[in-house]
C-alpha positions as CSV (number, residue, x, y, z in Angstrom):
1,M,0.0,0.0,0.0
2,I,1.3,3.5,-0.9
3,Q,2.3,5.5,2.2
4,H,3.7,8.7,0.5
5,I,3.1,10.4,-2.8
6,F,5.8,12.7,-4.4
7,L,4.7,15.2,-7.0
8,D,6.7,17.1,-9.6
9,M,5.2,20.6,-10.1
10,D,5.7,22.1,-13.6
11,N,3.9,20.2,-16.4
12,T,2.7,17.6,-13.9
13,L,0.8,18.9,-10.9
14,L,0.4,22.4,-12.4
15,S,-1.7,23.3,-15.4
16,P,0.0,25.0,-18.4
17,D,-0.8,28.4,-16.9
18,G,1.0,27.5,-13.6
19,S,-2.2,27.0,-11.5
20,I,-3.5,23.9,-9.7
21,S,-6.8,22.6,-10.9
22,A,-9.7,22.4,-8.6
23,K,-9.9,18.6,-9.0
24,N,-6.2,18.2,-8.2
25,I,-6.6,20.3,-5.1
26,S,-9.7,18.4,-3.9
27,V,-8.2,14.9,-4.5
28,I,-4.9,15.7,-2.8
29,K,-6.4,17.5,0.2
30,N,-8.9,14.7,0.8
31,S,-6.4,11.9,0.3
32,P,-5.3,10.2,3.5
33,I,-1.8,9.7,2.0
34,P,1.0,12.3,2.8
35,V,2.1,14.3,-0.2
36,S,5.4,16.1,-0.9
37,L,6.3,18.4,-3.7
38,V,9.6,17.5,-5.4
39,S,10.4,20.3,-7.7
40,A,13.2,22.1,-9.6
41,R,11.6,25.3,-8.3
42,A,12.9,27.5,-5.4
43,P,11.0,27.4,-2.1
44,F,9.4,30.8,-2.7
45,E,8.0,29.5,-6.1
46,M,6.5,26.5,-4.3
47,Q,4.8,28.3,-1.5
48,F,1.5,29.0,-3.2
49,A,1.1,25.2,-3.9
50,I,2.0,24.3,-0.3
51,H,-0.7,26.8,0.9
52,D,-3.4,25.7,-1.6
53,L,-2.9,22.0,-0.8
54,D,-2.5,22.5,3.0
55,L,0.8,20.6,3.0
56,N,2.8,20.3,6.2
57,T,5.1,17.5,5.1
58,T,8.8,17.6,4.1
59,Q,9.2,19.4,0.7
60,V,12.0,19.3,-1.9
61,A,13.2,22.2,-3.9
62,F,16.0,22.6,-6.6
63,N,15.7,19.0,-7.7
64,G,16.8,17.9,-4.3
65,G,19.3,20.7,-3.5
66,L,17.2,21.9,-0.6
67,I,15.0,19.7,1.6
68,Y,12.8,21.6,4.1
69,K,9.7,21.7,6.2
70,P,7.4,24.7,5.8
71,Q,6.8,26.8,8.8
72,L,4.5,29.8,9.5
73,K,7.4,32.0,8.8
74,G,10.0,30.6,6.4
75,Y,11.1,27.0,6.6
76,Q,13.2,24.5,8.6
77,Q,16.1,23.4,6.5
78,I,16.8,19.7,6.6
79,Y,19.4,19.4,3.8
80,S,21.2,21.9,1.6
81,Q,23.6,21.4,-1.3
82,A,24.4,24.5,-3.3
83,I,26.7,25.0,-6.3
84,N,30.3,25.8,-5.5
85,P,30.9,29.6,-5.9
86,Q,33.8,29.1,-8.3
87,T,31.6,26.8,-10.4
88,V,28.9,29.5,-10.4
89,K,31.3,32.0,-11.9
90,R,32.5,29.4,-14.5
91,I,29.0,28.6,-15.7
92,M,28.2,32.3,-16.0
93,T,31.3,33.0,-18.1
94,I,30.8,29.9,-20.3
95,I,27.2,30.8,-21.2
96,H,27.8,34.6,-21.4
97,Q,30.7,34.1,-23.9
98,N,29.3,31.3,-26.0
99,F,25.5,31.8,-25.9
100,P,24.9,35.5,-25.1
101,E,21.4,35.4,-26.7
102,V,19.9,32.8,-24.3
103,S,18.3,33.6,-21.0
104,L,20.6,32.9,-18.1
105,N,19.0,32.6,-14.7
106,W,20.3,31.7,-11.2
107,Y,18.5,31.1,-7.9
108,S,19.2,31.5,-4.2
109,D,16.5,30.2,-1.8
110,H,14.9,33.6,-1.7
111,T,15.6,35.2,-5.1
112,W,15.4,34.6,-8.8
113,F,18.2,36.5,-10.7
114,T,18.7,36.9,-14.4
115,D,21.1,38.8,-16.7
116,K,18.4,40.5,-18.8
117,H,14.6,40.8,-19.4
118,C,13.5,38.8,-22.4
119,Q,10.5,36.8,-23.7
120,E,11.7,33.8,-21.8
121,T,11.7,35.6,-18.4
122,D,8.4,37.2,-19.2
123,A,6.9,33.7,-19.9
124,E,8.4,32.4,-16.6
125,T,6.9,35.3,-14.7
126,A,3.5,34.5,-16.2
127,I,3.7,31.0,-14.9
128,T,5.3,31.5,-11.5
129,H,4.0,35.0,-10.8
130,E,7.5,35.9,-9.6
131,K,9.7,38.6,-11.0
132,P,13.5,38.3,-11.4
133,V,16.2,40.6,-10.1
134,I,18.4,41.9,-13.0
135,Q,22.1,41.4,-12.1
136,K,25.2,41.5,-14.3
137,T,27.1,38.2,-14.5
138,S,30.3,40.2,-13.7
139,V,29.1,41.2,-10.3
140,N,30.7,39.6,-7.3
141,L,28.1,37.2,-5.9
142,T,27.4,37.1,-2.2
143,Q,24.4,34.8,-2.5
144,T,24.3,31.0,-2.1
145,I,23.3,29.7,-5.5
146,Y,21.4,26.4,-5.8
147,K,20.4,26.3,-9.5
148,F,21.0,27.7,-12.9
149,M,18.1,27.7,-15.4
150,V,19.0,28.5,-19.0
151,M,16.1,29.1,-21.4
152,S,15.6,29.6,-25.1
153,F,12.4,29.5,-27.2
154,Q,14.5,29.0,-30.4
155,P,14.6,25.2,-30.9
156,P,17.9,25.2,-33.0
157,L,19.6,27.4,-30.4
158,F,18.3,25.3,-27.5
159,D,19.5,22.1,-29.1
160,R,23.0,23.5,-29.6
161,L,23.0,24.8,-26.1
162,Q,21.9,21.5,-24.6
163,K,24.5,19.5,-26.6
164,Y,27.3,22.0,-25.7
165,L,26.6,21.9,-21.9
166,K,26.2,18.2,-21.7
167,Q,29.5,17.7,-23.6
168,L,31.4,19.9,-21.1
169,N,31.2,17.2,-18.4
170,L,31.0,19.9,-15.8
171,P,32.4,18.5,-12.5
172,D,29.9,17.8,-9.8
173,L,26.9,19.2,-11.8
174,N,23.8,17.7,-13.4
175,V,22.7,19.2,-16.7
176,M,19.1,18.2,-17.4
177,T,16.2,19.4,-19.5
178,S,12.9,20.4,-18.1
179,G,10.5,20.9,-20.9
180,D,11.3,21.9,-24.5
181,A,13.0,25.3,-23.6
182,Y,14.5,24.8,-20.2
183,I,17.9,23.5,-19.0
184,E,18.5,23.2,-15.3
185,I,22.0,22.9,-13.8
186,T,22.2,21.6,-10.2
187,P,24.8,19.8,-8.1
188,T,25.1,16.0,-8.9
189,S,24.2,15.2,-5.3
190,A,21.0,17.2,-5.6
191,T,18.7,14.7,-7.2
192,K,15.0,14.0,-6.6
193,S,15.9,10.3,-5.9
194,N,18.4,11.3,-3.1
195,A,15.8,13.6,-1.6
196,I,13.1,10.9,-1.6
197,A,15.6,8.4,-0.1
198,Q,16.1,10.8,2.8
199,I,12.3,11.2,3.4
200,Q,11.9,7.4,3.0
201,K,14.5,6.8,5.7
202,E,12.9,9.4,8.1
203,E,9.5,7.8,7.7
204,H,10.8,4.2,7.7
205,L,9.1,3.3,4.5
206,K,9.9,0.7,1.8
207,I,10.3,1.6,-1.9
208,D,7.1,-0.2,-2.8
209,Q,5.3,2.2,-0.4
210,L,6.3,5.2,-2.5
211,A,4.5,6.7,-5.5
212,A,5.6,9.6,-7.7
213,F,4.2,11.7,-10.6
214,G,6.4,13.4,-13.2
215,D,6.9,14.4,-16.8
216,G,10.5,15.4,-17.5
217,E,14.1,14.2,-17.6
218,N,14.8,15.3,-14.1
219,D,12.0,13.0,-12.9
220,I,13.6,9.8,-14.1
221,P,15.9,9.4,-11.0
222,M,12.7,9.9,-8.9
223,F,10.8,7.2,-10.9
224,K,13.7,4.8,-10.4
225,H,13.4,5.2,-6.6
226,V,9.7,4.6,-6.1
227,G,7.6,1.5,-6.4
228,L,4.8,3.2,-8.3
229,P,6.1,5.8,-10.9
230,I,3.2,7.5,-12.8
231,A,3.8,9.7,-15.8
232,V,1.3,12.3,-17.0
233,A,0.2,11.9,-20.7
234,N,2.2,15.0,-21.7
235,A,5.5,13.4,-20.4
236,S,8.3,12.7,-22.9
237,Q,8.5,9.2,-24.3
238,E,11.7,8.6,-22.5
239,V,10.0,9.4,-19.1
240,K,7.1,7.2,-20.0
241,Q,9.4,4.2,-20.4
242,Y,10.2,4.4,-16.6
243,A,6.5,4.7,-15.6
244,K,4.3,1.8,-14.5
245,F,1.2,3.8,-15.6
246,V,0.4,6.8,-17.7
247,S,-2.3,9.1,-16.4
248,T,-4.1,11.9,-18.3
249,S,-2.2,15.1,-19.1
250,N,-1.6,18.1,-16.8
251,R,-4.4,19.8,-18.6
252,E,-6.7,17.1,-17.6
253,D,-6.1,16.6,-13.9
254,G,-3.5,14.0,-14.5
255,V,-2.4,13.8,-10.9
256,A,-5.9,13.6,-9.4
257,I,-6.9,10.9,-12.0
258,G,-3.7,9.0,-11.3
259,I,-4.2,9.1,-7.5
260,E,-7.9,8.0,-7.9
261,Q,-7.3,5.2,-10.4
262,H,-3.9,3.8,-9.4
263,I,-3.5,4.5,-5.6
264,L,-6.8,5.1,-3.8
265,A,-8.7,2.4,-5.8
266,K,-6.2,-0.3,-4.9
């Protein structure tokens, strides 16, 4: 029997406009099974969902780079793995020099930074309802950085960028796509599977008592670590290969339908 459900947010739990459908909210809030969000997002970008779903469980941000428990004010940090400051500077230099036209973004636990306003950042603001702080890449950074997100809505440019970054073999970093226009760079130890393993250990659960919903490349490690991986219909074919079931899409209450059909009905 499933004892804990883990949910990716973007393109899985969230509708294309970044909201949570009424049915997803109803099914999750009325489910007797604890739910944790496991997202590439920063904690401040997850807060609305935690509030709407009345979650008080352990949450996972930055693909596993930050594990925390929400509190009335802020959060209690359980685990933290940021990017080495020297590596942060190197990533900024590489992208700024070789791909100046893409959207370069980096995140602390409290702030979204970017090097320029563009259509990609406008689209991200429309989804997350957060606004970035413009900062030059040459500025001396004082913040702890957990994630880079590099965006491009030009498919040929995005493909070149993806191939270039993955061929760099950056030490201690994961380079993974999240959707058709997003590349996320996080520490190698910051994975959704590692985060779930920590929560599993805390709750003394077995792998076959865990379920997860996802859609993207960064969800594959999570799918490998749970007994019941469920993909939404809009997931990539690669992700679906790791799923036991495929639910409806994120436009069609895929999480709620999956919970009802494959978890609560068992």
